[in-house]
C-alpha positions as CSV (number, residue, x, y, z in Angstrom):
1,M,0.0,0.0,0.0
2,P,1.4,3.4,-0.9
3,E,2.6,5.4,2.2
4,G,1.6,9.0,2.8
5,H,4.5,10.6,0.9
6,T,3.3,8.9,-2.3
7,I,-0.2,10.4,-1.8
8,H,1.1,13.9,-1.1
9,R,3.3,13.6,-4.2
10,L,0.3,12.6,-6.3
11,A,-1.7,15.5,-5.0
12,A,1.1,17.9,-6.2
13,D,1.3,16.2,-9.6
14,L,-2.5,16.6,-10.0
15,V,-2.3,20.3,-9.2
16,A,0.6,20.8,-11.6
17,V,-1.3,19.2,-14.5
18,F,-4.9,20.3,-13.9
19,A,-4.9,23.4,-11.7
20,D,-7.8,25.8,-12.6
21,R,-8.6,23.8,-15.8
22,T,-11.8,22.2,-17.0
23,V,-11.6,18.4,-17.0
24,R,-13.3,15.7,-19.1
25,A,-14.1,12.7,-16.9
26,S,-15.0,9.2,-17.9
27,S,-15.1,5.7,-16.4
28,P,-13.7,3.3,-19.1
29,Q,-14.3,0.4,-16.7
30,G,-17.8,1.5,-16.0
31,R,-17.7,1.2,-12.3
32,F,-17.7,5.0,-11.6
33,S,-20.0,6.1,-14.4
34,D,-22.3,8.2,-12.3
35,G,-19.4,9.9,-10.5
36,S,-17.5,10.6,-13.7
37,A,-20.7,12.1,-15.3
38,A,-21.0,14.5,-12.3
39,L,-17.3,15.5,-12.8
40,E,-17.6,16.0,-16.6
41,G,-16.9,19.6,-17.5
42,A,-16.0,20.6,-13.9
43,R,-13.1,22.9,-13.0
44,F,-10.2,21.4,-11.1
45,I,-9.6,23.5,-7.9
46,D,-7.2,21.6,-5.7
47,A,-5.9,18.2,-4.5
48,Q,-5.0,17.5,-0.9
49,A,-3.6,14.4,0.9
50,Y,-4.7,13.5,4.4
51,G,-2.5,10.5,5.3
52,K,-3.2,7.8,2.7
53,H,-6.4,9.6,1.5
54,L,-6.5,11.8,-1.5
55,V,-9.2,14.5,-1.8
56,I,-9.7,16.3,-5.1
57,T,-11.9,19.4,-5.2
58,F,-13.8,20.5,-8.3
59,A,-16.3,23.2,-9.1
60,R,-19.2,22.9,-11.4
61,A,-22.2,25.2,-11.8
62,R,-21.5,26.9,-8.4
63,R,-21.4,23.5,-6.8
64,T,-18.3,22.0,-5.1
65,L,-17.6,18.4,-5.8
66,L,-15.2,16.4,-3.5
67,L,-13.6,13.3,-4.9
68,H,-12.2,10.9,-2.3
69,V,-9.6,8.3,-3.4
70,H,-7.9,5.6,-1.4
71,L,-5.6,3.4,-3.4
72,G,-5.5,0.6,-0.9
73,L,-3.2,-2.4,-1.6
74,Y,-3.7,-2.6,-5.3
75,G,-4.7,0.8,-6.5
76,D,-2.6,3.0,-8.8
77,L,-3.0,6.6,-10.0
78,A,-0.9,7.6,-13.0
79,V,-0.7,11.3,-13.8
80,S,0.8,12.3,-17.1
81,S,1.4,15.6,-18.9
82,L,0.5,16.2,-22.6
83,K,2.2,18.4,-25.2
84,P,0.1,21.1,-26.9
85,R,-2.6,19.6,-29.2
86,E,-1.6,16.1,-28.1
87,G,-4.4,13.7,-27.0
88,P,-4.2,11.0,-24.4
89,P,-3.6,7.4,-25.4
90,E,-6.4,4.9,-25.3
91,P,-7.1,3.6,-21.8
92,W,-5.5,0.2,-20.9
93,G,-6.5,-2.1,-18.1
94,Q,-9.3,-1.5,-15.7
95,V,-9.5,2.3,-15.5
96,R,-12.0,3.3,-12.9
97,L,-11.7,7.0,-13.6
98,R,-9.9,9.0,-16.3
99,L,-9.5,12.7,-16.1
100,V,-8.3,14.7,-19.1
101,G,-7.4,18.4,-19.2
102,A,-5.5,20.7,-21.5
103,G,-2.3,19.9,-19.6
104,G,-2.5,16.2,-19.3
105,F,-4.5,13.2,-18.0
106,A,-4.8,10.9,-15.0
107,D,-5.9,7.3,-14.9
108,L,-7.1,5.6,-11.7
109,R,-7.0,1.8,-11.4
110,G,-8.0,-0.6,-8.7
111,P,-8.6,1.8,-5.8
112,T,-10.2,0.7,-2.5
113,A,-12.3,3.9,-2.6
114,C,-13.3,6.2,-5.4
115,E,-16.4,8.2,-4.3
116,L,-17.9,11.7,-4.2
117,L,-18.4,13.0,-0.7
118,D,-20.3,15.9,0.7
119,P,-18.5,18.4,3.0
120,G,-19.9,16.6,6.1
121,Q,-18.7,13.3,5.0
122,L,-15.2,14.7,4.3
123,D,-15.1,16.3,7.8
124,A,-16.0,12.9,9.3
125,L,-13.3,11.2,7.3
126,I,-10.6,13.7,8.4
127,A,-11.8,13.5,12.0
128,R,-11.1,9.7,12.0
129,L,-7.5,10.3,11.1
130,G,-4.5,11.0,13.4
131,P,-2.1,13.9,12.6
132,D,-0.2,13.7,9.3
133,P,3.5,14.4,9.6
134,L,3.4,16.0,6.1
135,R,0.6,18.5,7.0
136,L,2.2,21.6,8.7
137,E,-1.0,22.4,10.7
138,D,-1.1,18.9,12.3
139,D,0.1,18.5,15.9
140,E,2.0,15.5,17.3
141,R,0.3,16.1,20.6
142,R,-2.9,14.5,19.3
143,A,-1.0,11.3,18.7
144,W,0.7,11.4,22.0
145,Q,-2.6,11.6,23.8
146,V,-3.3,8.1,22.5
147,I,0.2,6.7,22.6
148,S,0.9,7.7,26.2
149,R,-2.1,5.8,27.5
150,S,-1.8,2.7,25.3
151,A,-0.4,-0.7,26.3
152,S,0.0,-1.6,22.6
153,P,3.5,-1.8,21.2
154,I,4.7,1.4,19.5
155,A,5.2,-0.6,16.3
156,V,1.5,-1.2,16.3
157,L,0.5,2.3,17.2
158,L,2.5,3.8,14.4
159,M,0.6,1.8,11.9
160,R,-2.8,2.9,13.2
161,Q,-4.1,5.6,10.9
162,D,-6.3,7.0,13.7
163,V,-3.0,7.6,15.7
164,V,-0.6,8.8,12.9
165,A,-1.9,9.3,9.4
166,G,0.2,8.3,6.4
167,V,2.8,6.0,8.1
168,G,3.1,2.6,6.6
169,N,5.2,-0.5,7.2
170,V,8.5,1.0,5.7
171,Y,8.5,4.2,7.7
172,R,7.4,2.4,10.8
173,A,10.3,0.0,10.7
174,E,12.9,2.5,9.6
175,V,12.1,5.3,12.1
176,L,12.2,2.8,15.0
177,F,15.5,1.5,13.9
178,R,17.0,5.0,13.3
179,L,16.2,5.9,16.9
180,G,17.1,2.6,18.5
181,I,13.7,1.8,19.8
182,D,12.5,-1.7,20.7
183,P,9.4,-2.1,18.5
184,W,7.6,-4.0,21.3
185,T,7.9,-1.0,23.7
186,P,4.4,-0.2,25.0
187,G,3.2,3.2,24.0
188,R,2.7,4.2,27.7
189,E,6.3,3.3,28.4
190,L,7.7,5.6,25.7
191,A,9.3,8.8,26.9
192,R,7.7,12.0,25.8
193,T,11.0,13.2,24.5
194,M,11.4,10.1,22.4
195,W,8.0,10.5,20.9
196,R,8.9,14.0,19.8
197,R,12.1,12.6,18.2
198,I,10.0,10.0,16.3
199,W,7.6,12.7,15.0
200,R,10.5,14.9,13.9
201,D,12.2,12.0,12.1
202,L,8.9,11.1,10.3
203,V,8.5,14.7,9.2
204,T,12.0,14.8,7.8
205,L,12.0,11.4,6.1
206,M,8.5,11.7,4.6
207,A,9.2,15.1,3.3
208,Q,12.3,13.7,1.6
209,G,10.1,10.9,0.2
210,V,7.7,13.5,-1.4
211,D,10.7,15.3,-3.0
212,V,12.5,12.2,-4.5
213,G,9.5,9.9,-4.9
214,R,11.0,7.0,-2.9
215,I,11.8,6.1,0.7
216,D,15.5,6.6,1.7
217,T,16.3,6.3,5.3
218,V,20.0,5.4,5.5
219,R,22.4,8.0,6.8
220,T,25.2,9.2,4.6
221,K,27.9,7.2,6.4
222,H,26.0,4.0,5.8
223,L,25.4,4.5,2.0
224,P,26.9,2.0,-0.5
225,E,29.3,4.5,-1.8
226,R,30.7,5.1,1.7
227,T,30.8,1.4,2.8
228,G,31.5,-0.4,-0.4
229,R,28.5,-2.6,-0.1
230,A,26.2,-3.4,-3.1
231,P,23.2,-1.0,-3.5
232,R,19.8,-2.3,-2.4
233,R,17.8,-3.8,-5.2
234,D,14.1,-3.9,-4.4
235,R,10.9,-2.8,-6.1
236,H,10.3,-0.3,-3.3
237,G,13.6,1.5,-4.2
238,G,15.7,3.6,-1.9
239,E,18.2,2.6,0.8
240,V,16.8,1.3,4.0
241,Y,18.2,-0.2,7.2
242,V,15.8,-3.1,8.1
243,Y,12.7,-3.2,5.9
244,R,12.6,-6.5,3.9
245,R,16.2,-7.2,4.9
246,E,15.5,-10.3,7.0
247,A,18.6,-12.4,7.8
248,Q,20.9,-9.8,6.1
249,P,23.5,-8.1,8.3
250,C,22.6,-4.9,10.0
251,L,24.3,-2.0,8.3
252,V,25.4,-0.6,11.7
253,C,26.3,-3.6,13.8
254,G,26.3,-6.6,11.6
255,E,23.7,-8.6,13.5
256,P,21.2,-10.4,11.2
257,I,18.0,-8.5,10.7
258,R,14.9,-10.2,12.1
259,R,11.3,-10.4,10.9
260,A,8.1,-11.2,12.9
261,E,4.4,-10.9,12.3
262,L,2.8,-8.2,14.4
263,A,-0.8,-7.2,14.1
264,A,-1.0,-9.1,10.8
265,R,1.9,-7.2,9.2
266,N,5.6,-8.0,8.8
267,L,7.9,-6.2,11.2
268,F,11.6,-5.9,10.6
269,W,14.1,-4.9,13.3
270,C,17.7,-5.3,14.5
271,P,17.7,-7.1,17.9
272,A,21.1,-5.5,18.9
273,C,20.5,-1.9,17.8
274,Q,16.9,-1.8,19.0
275,S,17.3,-3.4,22.5
276,R,17.6,-0.2,24.6
277,P,14.8,0.9,26.9
278,H,13.0,4.1,26.0
């Protein structure tokens, strides 16, 4: 499932291609025909990410239309620019929604959610989410109110979207490693100062992810060009410390990285570097 940095990057891409332009909308697959008909001829206003949720605002005949998209495990949103007088290619695959404007087009495939919301429904959706490290107005103290009272492991709490919005399996594993935190530490045993460090590291790493389009978490001194090791080769891209590195040596201490299932998700960690109490 795409993590929050991907959704924020998609929002920026949509704005770059469609901002203040009229769109043509269709549902080649046919599963969003009524919704696409409502969007046909609307003017694109804005796109915003709230954690892993994308909300696109349109205006049509003095009416505001709010499109909510959640890509889920299998969804994909491809945004492409077009040259002047160039038309989009024929849709391929199961395209739930196609948007076409003077500057480009976007194809949405396989989302978990693709729906029009009214303002009240959008407010309810946002209210269910925890603070997003990529939204400047969001406050880490809301998450701390939950974490500081919880007996659940911090590795579980970081994956709960009602606690912290946008964090997924990669950022969860990597930020805990970078700060040397035992992933099984109960939230209520985590020091307040350590939670602030987690939040600051998420803000930094996820903002970098938006900029470069991938997750990089390895500090300069541990990069392949500094250590002589082979670069990481993985479909997720980027250099990481522990994610999907089970049984490989830790880049810091050499101990084999471990994997365990926690709350139905794979957790990766270094038992040596992440054994200190916090």
